Backbone as JSON Lines, residues from 0, in Angstrom:
{"i":0,"aa":"M","n":[-34.11,28.56,-8.81],"ca":[-33.52,28.88,-7.46],"c":[-32.99,27.58,-6.9]}
{"i":1,"aa":"R","n":[-33.69,26.49,-7.03],"ca":[-33.16,25.2,-6.47],"c":[-31.87,24.8,-7.13]}
{"i":2,"aa":"L","n":[-31.71,25.07,-8.4],"ca":[-30.52,24.7,-9.09],"c":[-29.32,25.47,-8.53]}
{"i":3,"aa":"S","n":[-29.55,26.75,-8.26],"ca":[-28.51,27.66,-7.71],"c":[-27.99,27.15,-6.29]}
{"i":4,"aa":"T","n":[-28.92,26.74,-5.54],"ca":[-28.6,26.18,-4.17],"c":[-27.76,24.86,-4.37]}
{"i":5,"aa":"L","n":[-28.2,24.03,-5.32],"ca":[-27.5,22.82,-5.53],"c":[-26.06,23.04,-6.03]}
{"i":6,"aa":"R","n":[-25.93,24.07,-6.9],"ca":[-24.53,24.38,-7.35],"c":[-23.64,24.9,-6.22]}
{"i":7,"aa":"M","n":[-24.22,25.76,-5.37],"ca":[-23.45,26.29,-4.24],"c":[-23.11,25.11,-3.33]}
{"i":8,"aa":"S","n":[-23.94,24.23,-3.03],"ca":[-23.61,23.09,-2.2],"c":[-22.59,22.22,-2.72]}
{"i":9,"aa":"A","n":[-22.63,21.95,-4.03],"ca":[-21.61,21.17,-4.66],"c":[-20.28,21.86,-4.62]}
{"i":10,"aa":"F","n":[-20.29,23.18,-4.85],"ca":[-18.99,23.91,-4.84],"c":[-18.41,23.9,-3.39]}
{"i":11,"aa":"A","n":[-19.23,24.0,-2.36],"ca":[-18.8,24.08,-0.99],"c":[-18.19,22.65,-0.61]}
{"i":12,"aa":"L","n":[-18.85,21.68,-1.09],"ca":[-18.38,20.26,-0.77],"c":[-17.06,20.05,-1.53]}
{"i":13,"aa":"A","n":[-16.94,20.4,-2.77],"ca":[-15.73,20.22,-3.5],"c":[-14.46,21.0,-2.78]}
{"i":14,"aa":"A","n":[-14.74,22.22,-2.38],"ca":[-13.79,22.98,-1.69],"c":[-13.31,22.4,-0.39]}
{"i":15,"aa":"A","n":[-14.27,21.8,0.38],"ca":[-13.96,21.15,1.57],"c":[-13.1,19.93,1.36]}
{"i":16,"aa":"V","n":[-13.38,19.16,0.39],"ca":[-12.53,17.97,0.05],"c":[-11.22,18.34,-0.37]}
{"i":17,"aa":"M","n":[-11.03,19.39,-1.14],"ca":[-9.72,19.8,-1.6],"c":[-8.88,20.26,-0.42]}
{"i":18,"aa":"L","n":[-9.48,21.04,0.43],"ca":[-8.79,21.64,1.6],"c":[-8.41,20.48,2.57]}
{"i":19,"aa":"A","n":[-9.21,19.52,2.77],"ca":[-8.94,18.44,3.68],"c":[-7.72,17.62,3.21]}
{"i":20,"aa":"G","n":[-7.51,17.48,1.96],"ca":[-6.33,16.75,1.4],"c":[-5.08,17.43,1.36]}
{"i":21,"aa":"C","n":[-4.98,18.66,1.76],"ca":[-3.78,19.45,1.65],"c":[-3.05,19.58,2.99]}
{"i":22,"aa":"G","n":[-3.44,18.89,4.03],"ca":[-2.82,19.02,5.34],"c":[-1.64,18.14,5.51]}
{"i":23,"aa":"H","n":[-0.41,18.71,5.67],"ca":[0.75,17.97,5.99],"c":[1.2,18.38,7.41]}
{"i":24,"aa":"K","n":[1.96,17.4,7.99],"ca":[2.5,17.66,9.36],"c":[3.96,17.2,9.39]}
{"i":25,"aa":"V","n":[4.7,17.8,10.23],"ca":[6.03,17.23,10.55],"c":[5.88,16.18,11.61]}
{"i":26,"aa":"R","n":[6.68,15.19,11.53],"ca":[6.57,14.11,12.61],"c":[7.96,13.7,13.07]}
{"i":27,"aa":"A","n":[8.12,13.62,14.39],"ca":[9.37,13.27,15.02],"c":[9.53,11.78,14.9]}
{"i":28,"aa":"T","n":[10.74,11.29,14.77],"ca":[11.07,9.95,14.65],"c":[11.67,9.43,15.93]}
{"i":29,"aa":"G","n":[11.57,8.13,16.23],"ca":[12.14,7.57,17.38],"c":[11.6,8.15,18.58]}
{"i":30,"aa":"N","n":[12.48,8.44,19.56],"ca":[12.06,9.03,20.9],"c":[12.05,10.53,20.86]}
{"i":31,"aa":"D","n":[12.24,11.15,19.75],"ca":[12.35,12.65,19.67],"c":[10.86,13.23,19.79]}
{"i":32,"aa":"N","n":[10.77,14.44,20.35],"ca":[9.5,15.16,20.43],"c":[9.54,16.33,19.48]}
{"i":33,"aa":"T","n":[10.66,16.62,18.85],"ca":[10.81,17.71,17.93],"c":[11.42,17.28,16.64]}
{"i":34,"aa":"V","n":[11.28,18.18,15.58],"ca":[11.89,17.95,14.3],"c":[12.82,19.05,13.95]}
{"i":35,"aa":"A","n":[14.03,18.73,13.41],"ca":[15.03,19.74,13.01],"c":[14.62,20.35,11.67]}
{"i":36,"aa":"V","n":[14.58,21.67,11.62],"ca":[14.27,22.37,10.43],"c":[15.52,23.12,10.03]}
{"i":37,"aa":"Y","n":[16.13,22.76,8.87],"ca":[17.31,23.41,8.38],"c":[17.01,24.62,7.57]}
{"i":38,"aa":"P","n":[17.96,25.53,7.53],"ca":[17.67,26.83,6.68],"c":[17.44,26.43,5.18]}
{"i":39,"aa":"D","n":[18.2,25.45,4.69],"ca":[18.07,25.07,3.35],"c":[18.62,23.63,3.08]}
{"i":40,"aa":"E","n":[18.4,23.1,1.9],"ca":[18.88,21.75,1.57],"c":[20.36,21.49,1.66]}
{"i":41,"aa":"D","n":[21.1,22.6,1.22],"ca":[22.55,22.5,1.21],"c":[23.14,22.37,2.58]}
{"i":42,"aa":"T","n":[22.59,23.06,3.58],"ca":[22.97,22.9,4.94],"c":[22.73,21.56,5.48]}
{"i":43,"aa":"Y","n":[21.6,21.01,5.14],"ca":[21.18,19.64,5.47],"c":[22.14,18.65,4.99]}
{"i":44,"aa":"K","n":[22.55,18.82,3.75],"ca":[23.53,17.88,3.07],"c":[24.89,17.98,3.78]}
{"i":45,"aa":"K","n":[25.36,19.18,4.04],"ca":[26.7,19.34,4.7],"c":[26.68,18.73,6.05]}
{"i":46,"aa":"I","n":[25.72,18.96,6.8],"ca":[25.67,18.43,8.22],"c":[25.51,16.92,8.21]}
{"i":47,"aa":"A","n":[24.75,16.41,7.26],"ca":[24.58,14.95,7.2],"c":[25.89,14.33,6.81]}
{"i":48,"aa":"Q","n":[26.64,14.9,5.91],"ca":[27.92,14.37,5.45],"c":[28.92,14.37,6.68]}
{"i":49,"aa":"M","n":[28.96,15.42,7.38],"ca":[29.89,15.58,8.53],"c":[29.53,14.52,9.53]}
{"i":50,"aa":"K","n":[28.25,14.3,9.81],"ca":[27.78,13.39,10.85],"c":[28.14,11.89,10.43]}
{"i":51,"aa":"S","n":[28.06,11.69,9.14],"ca":[28.34,10.33,8.69],"c":[29.77,9.91,8.74]}
{"i":52,"aa":"Q","n":[30.68,10.98,8.78],"ca":[32.13,10.61,8.8],"c":[32.63,10.1,10.17]}
{"i":53,"aa":"G","n":[31.82,10.38,11.18],"ca":[32.3,9.9,12.53],"c":[33.46,10.67,13.07]}
{"i":54,"aa":"G","n":[33.91,10.3,14.27],"ca":[35.12,10.93,14.94],"c":[34.81,12.44,15.18]}
{"i":55,"aa":"V","n":[35.86,13.21,14.99],"ca":[35.79,14.6,15.27],"c":[34.81,15.31,14.34]}
{"i":56,"aa":"A","n":[34.88,14.89,13.03],"ca":[33.95,15.52,12.06],"c":[32.49,15.23,12.5]}
{"i":57,"aa":"G","n":[32.25,14.1,12.94],"ca":[30.83,13.71,13.41],"c":[30.43,14.55,14.53]}
{"i":58,"aa":"M","n":[31.34,14.83,15.46],"ca":[31.03,15.71,16.61],"c":[30.72,17.11,16.12]}
{"i":59,"aa":"F","n":[31.52,17.56,15.21],"ca":[31.27,18.86,14.62],"c":[29.87,18.97,13.85]}
{"i":60,"aa":"G","n":[29.57,17.88,13.21],"ca":[28.31,17.8,12.5],"c":[27.16,17.84,13.51]}
{"i":61,"aa":"G","n":[27.25,17.22,14.6],"ca":[26.22,17.25,15.66],"c":[26.1,18.65,16.23]}
{"i":62,"aa":"L","n":[27.2,19.25,16.44],"ca":[27.28,20.68,16.91],"c":[26.7,21.59,15.91]}
{"i":63,"aa":"G","n":[27.05,21.43,14.66],"ca":[26.57,22.23,13.56],"c":[25.0,22.08,13.43]}
{"i":64,"aa":"Q","n":[24.51,20.87,13.65],"ca":[23.08,20.74,13.56],"c":[22.32,21.49,14.67]}
{"i":65,"aa":"S","n":[22.87,21.41,15.89],"ca":[22.25,22.14,16.94],"c":[22.34,23.65,16.75]}
{"i":66,"aa":"L","n":[23.3,24.18,16.14],"ca":[23.5,25.61,15.92],"c":[22.67,26.05,14.63]}
{"i":67,"aa":"A","n":[22.59,25.25,13.62],"ca":[21.99,25.71,12.39],"c":[20.53,25.42,12.25]}
{"i":68,"aa":"T","n":[20.0,24.56,13.07],"ca":[18.6,24.2,12.92],"c":[17.7,24.85,14.0]}
{"i":69,"aa":"K","n":[16.44,24.93,13.59],"ca":[15.41,25.26,14.64],"c":[14.59,24.08,14.83]}
{"i":70,"aa":"Q","n":[13.92,23.95,15.93],"ca":[13.17,22.76,16.29],"c":[11.63,23.04,16.26]}
{"i":71,"aa":"L","n":[10.88,22.16,15.6],"ca":[9.49,22.25,15.57],"c":[8.91,21.19,16.39]}
{"i":72,"aa":"D","n":[7.81,21.31,17.0],"ca":[7.13,20.35,17.79],"c":[6.54,19.31,16.84]}
{"i":73,"aa":"N","n":[6.43,18.07,17.33],"ca":[5.85,17.03,16.58],"c":[4.43,17.37,16.16]}
{"i":74,"aa":"N","n":[4.02,16.97,14.97],"ca":[2.71,17.21,14.47],"c":[2.4,18.68,14.16]}
{"i":75,"aa":"T","n":[3.36,19.53,13.98],"ca":[3.14,20.9,13.57],"c":[2.63,20.92,12.18]}
{"i":76,"aa":"P","n":[1.51,21.67,11.86],"ca":[1.02,21.64,10.4],"c":[1.94,22.53,9.56]}
{"i":77,"aa":"V","n":[2.2,22.02,8.39],"ca":[3.03,22.67,7.45],"c":[2.47,22.63,5.99]}
{"i":78,"aa":"R","n":[2.95,23.43,5.2],"ca":[2.67,23.41,3.68],"c":[3.98,23.11,3.01]}
{"i":79,"aa":"I","n":[3.91,22.06,2.12],"ca":[5.04,21.72,1.33],"c":[5.22,22.64,0.2]}
{"i":80,"aa":"I","n":[6.35,23.3,0.07],"ca":[6.67,24.17,-1.02],"c":[7.25,23.48,-2.18]}
{"i":81,"aa":"S","n":[8.18,22.6,-1.89],"ca":[8.76,21.63,-2.86],"c":[9.33,20.44,-2.18]}
{"i":82,"aa":"S","n":[9.57,19.41,-2.95],"ca":[10.11,18.18,-2.31],"c":[11.01,17.51,-3.32]}
{"i":83,"aa":"D","n":[11.91,16.65,-2.77],"ca":[12.73,15.75,-3.56],"c":[12.99,14.51,-2.85]}
{"i":84,"aa":"D","n":[14.01,13.7,-3.25],"ca":[14.18,12.44,-2.61],"c":[14.89,12.57,-1.18]}
{"i":85,"aa":"L","n":[15.44,13.74,-0.83],"ca":[16.02,13.92,0.47],"c":[15.04,14.48,1.5]}
{"i":86,"aa":"G","n":[14.12,15.32,1.06],"ca":[13.08,15.9,2.01],"c":[12.24,16.91,1.33]}
{"i":87,"aa":"A","n":[11.81,17.95,2.1],"ca":[10.91,18.86,1.58],"c":[11.21,20.31,2.13]}
{"i":88,"aa":"Q","n":[11.08,21.28,1.24],"ca":[11.06,22.67,1.72],"c":[9.67,22.97,2.2]}
{"i":89,"aa":"I","n":[9.54,23.44,3.43],"ca":[8.22,23.6,4.12],"c":[7.97,25.0,4.56]}
{"i":90,"aa":"E","n":[6.73,25.32,4.87],"ca":[6.4,26.57,5.55],"c":[5.33,26.15,6.59]}
{"i":91,"aa":"V","n":[5.59,26.65,7.82],"ca":[4.72,26.33,8.97],"c":[3.43,27.15,8.8]}
{"i":92,"aa":"T","n":[2.25,26.48,8.85],"ca":[1.03,27.06,8.63],"c":[0.25,27.49,9.83]}
{"i":93,"aa":"D","n":[0.59,26.99,10.98],"ca":[-0.08,27.27,12.27],"c":[0.81,27.16,13.44]}
{"i":94,"aa":"G","n":[0.42,27.84,14.48],"ca":[1.22,27.68,15.75],"c":[2.18,28.85,15.98]}
{"i":95,"aa":"V","n":[3.04,28.63,16.99],"ca":[3.98,29.69,17.42],"c":[4.88,30.14,16.3]}
{"i":96,"aa":"N","n":[5.31,29.17,15.49],"ca":[6.26,29.4,14.38],"c":[5.65,29.59,13.03]}
{"i":97,"aa":"K","n":[4.38,30.02,12.97],"ca":[3.67,30.23,11.72],"c":[4.47,31.16,10.84]}
{"i":98,"aa":"G","n":[4.61,30.73,9.55],"ca":[5.41,31.56,8.58],"c":[6.85,31.07,8.43]}
{"i":99,"aa":"M","n":[7.3,30.38,9.47],"ca":[8.76,29.88,9.34],"c":[8.92,28.96,8.15]}
{"i":100,"aa":"Q","n":[10.04,29.14,7.39],"ca":[10.29,28.2,6.32],"c":[11.61,27.53,6.51]}
{"i":101,"aa":"G","n":[11.76,26.38,5.86],"ca":[13.0,25.66,5.96],"c":[12.95,24.26,5.34]}
{"i":102,"aa":"F","n":[14.01,23.53,5.47],"ca":[14.09,22.19,4.84],"c":[13.93,21.17,5.95]}
{"i":103,"aa":"V","n":[13.26,20.09,5.67],"ca":[12.99,19.02,6.65],"c":[13.3,17.7,5.88]}
{"i":104,"aa":"A","n":[14.0,16.82,6.63],"ca":[14.33,15.51,6.02],"c":[13.08,14.72,5.64]}
{"i":105,"aa":"K","n":[13.1,13.88,4.69],"ca":[11.99,13.16,4.12],"c":[11.29,12.25,5.19]}
{"i":106,"aa":"A","n":[12.06,11.71,6.17],"ca":[11.53,10.89,7.18],"c":[10.61,11.72,8.21]}
{"i":107,"aa":"N","n":[10.69,12.99,8.17],"ca":[10.03,13.84,9.08],"c":[8.76,14.61,8.51]}
{"i":108,"aa":"V","n":[8.44,14.26,7.31],"ca":[7.33,14.97,6.69],"c":[6.17,13.91,6.36]}
{"i":109,"aa":"D","n":[5.02,14.23,6.9],"ca":[3.91,13.36,6.69],"c":[2.89,14.0,5.7]}
């Protein structure tokens, strides 16, 4: 009987350690309070390219970002579905936007 209790305790402890390590959050950079979530990585690439061109294209890139993205509050908990060198495909795990999916730039994922 004591061995069974010991096994259950060890299993519970291992599960708690695994769950504690899986928590990711989005984080705002600079003076921002929110993080832009793009529908997909291709949209992120197109808007970033337009913004980097400057001039009229840069203005359209800024306008495109405000129209194409949704905003998440700083420190919103997320699950990373996949990631690469540009950012991560995420799913919101808690809060008002629970279940929302999208792409977030690498600088905004913790």
